[in-house]
N, C-alpha and C positions, 0 to 999 in steps of 0.2 A: 654245701649252700653258703658256708662261710666265705667262699672265694668271689662270689658275686654280690655287689651291693644290692641291697634291697630283694635278695632272692626270696626270702620267706614271704614278704608282702606280694611279690609277683606270683608266687605259687598260690598263695590265698585268693588272689583275684582270677586265676586261670580257670576258665570255664572248661569242663571235661565232657560236654555234651557233644551231639552231632554238629559239624559245621555244614555249611552251605556246599552243595553238591559241586559247585565250581571250584571250591577251595576256600579256606579262610580269608576273609577280606583283607587282613593285614598282610598275609602272604602274597595275594594278588597284587596288592599295592606295592610291595617290595619288589616283585618281579618286574613291574613296569619300569623300574629305574634302569634296567638293562636295555631298554628300547627308547626310541625317540617319539614314536607315535602311538605307543600302547596306553590304553586306559585299563583300569582294573576289570571293568566289564568284558575287556578283549581277551582276558587271560583265563585259561581252563587248566586247573592243576589236575594231574593225573597220578596214579600210583607209581609210574615209572614211564620211561620214554616208550617202552615196548607197548604199554597199555595205550598210550597217546596215539601211536602208530595205528594200532588197531581200531580205535575209536574213530579217528580221522578218516581212514579208508572206509569203514563200514557206515559211517554217518553221510558221507559225501559221494560215495561211488556205488554204482550197480552194475548189473549184467548188461546194459545197453551202452555203458560208457567204455572209453578207452583211456588207459593210463600209461604214461611213460615213466620209466624208473632208470635212473642214472646207475649204471653198474661198471665196475664191481661196487657192491653196496653192503650195508648191513643186511643179512639175509632176510629178516622180517619185512624190509621195505619191498622186497620182491614177492614173497610168499604170502603176505597178507594181502597184497594188492590182488594177487590171483585168486584168493579166497572169496573175493567180493563177486567173482563171476565176470568181472570185466576183462576185456581184451587188454593184454599188457605187452608193451614193447620195451626193449632194453635200449637205452642210449648209452651204447658201449664205449669205454675210454680204454686205451691200450698202454701197456707198459712201454712198448717200442716207441710210442710217441710221447713218452713222459707223463703219461696218464692225463694229457691235455684233453679238454672238453672240445668238441668240434661242434659249433653252433650250426653249421650247414647240415650235418648229419641229424641233428635234433630237428630242424625244419622239415626234413624228408620224412620224419616219424609222425608228425601231427596229422590227424584226421579231423573230419568234421565233428566226430564225437568225442574228442580228446577232452577229458574233464580235468585232468589232474596230472602235474609233472612233479615227480618226487627227485629232489636233489640232496646231496649231502656235502657240506663243506664246512670246515675241513673233513676230508673224506676218511671214512672207516671202510676199507682197511688200508687205503694207499697212504694216507696222511697228507695228502696233497691238497692245496687251496686252489679253488676255482679262480681262474684269471678274472680280474675285475671288469674288464671290457666284456668279456663272455657272461659274466654274471649280470651286467647291466643290460646286455642284449637279450638275454633270456627273460628277464623281468618285461622288458618292453615287448617282446614277442607274446608272452603270455598275457599281458594286458590287451594287446591288440586283438588276440584270439579268445579273450575272456577265459583263460584257463587258469585254475588254482594252481599255484606254486606251494608244494609242501617241502620246506627247506629244513632238513635235518641238521640242526646247528648244536649238537650234543658236544662237539669238541671245540666249539667256538670258545675263544680266549685262551686256547692252548697253542696258538700260533708261535713259531720259533721267533718271528720278528712281529710284534704287535703293530707296527705301522703298516703291515700288509693285510690287517684284519678287514674282512669285507663287512659292509653294514649288514644288520639283520635284515633278512628278506622282508619281513612285515614292515619295516620301515621304508622300504622302496616301492611297495606295491600293496595296495588295499586288499587285494585277493590272494595274499600270501600268508601262509602259516609258518611260524618259526617254532622249532622244537627245541627244547632245551632239556638239561637234566642236572642233577646234583652229582651224579656218579662219575662223570669223566674230569670236567674242568675243575670241579671242587673237590673231588676225591672223597665224596660222601655217599657211596652207593647204599649204605644202610638206611639213608632217609627216604629212599623210594619215592623220590619226586620227579615228574617229568613235566 
């Protein structure tokens, strides 16, 4: 405690009771600094990104819905979508094509009951970043069709070239969800925050 100024006073003022279900207000306020359009009430803190994926799918999707999942992906993105009972289509990217996203193939997957599109950029496991034009087209398409975009941004801020960083999905489209985590970009998996 001697290493941090006023540590004893801060500890004495620290409240150790339950916090709000959405997360501690000061934490939600701090998280909003990562986004241009977010307010603290827009932020939901989860125990980890995995929990946020589960909560998002099960809160928003049911067996009457259709979900599109960009693949290859973090396995939970696909398996948890299927666990809702929804019809699930894969928006497949291919190594032979440099893992590029084909917007035309996405358009062909959309159905009248498509409720949510899951994307992951920078991608786990490919490490690729979605092309900015495709990203913008996807957001416009989703807005036109009133489809939720669930953007797994857990690896955001780890781009090799920060000038290539895409904006947060939630900053581009009001019906988008940006998922972040402490485990990857910040190297703090023990904090279990998503």
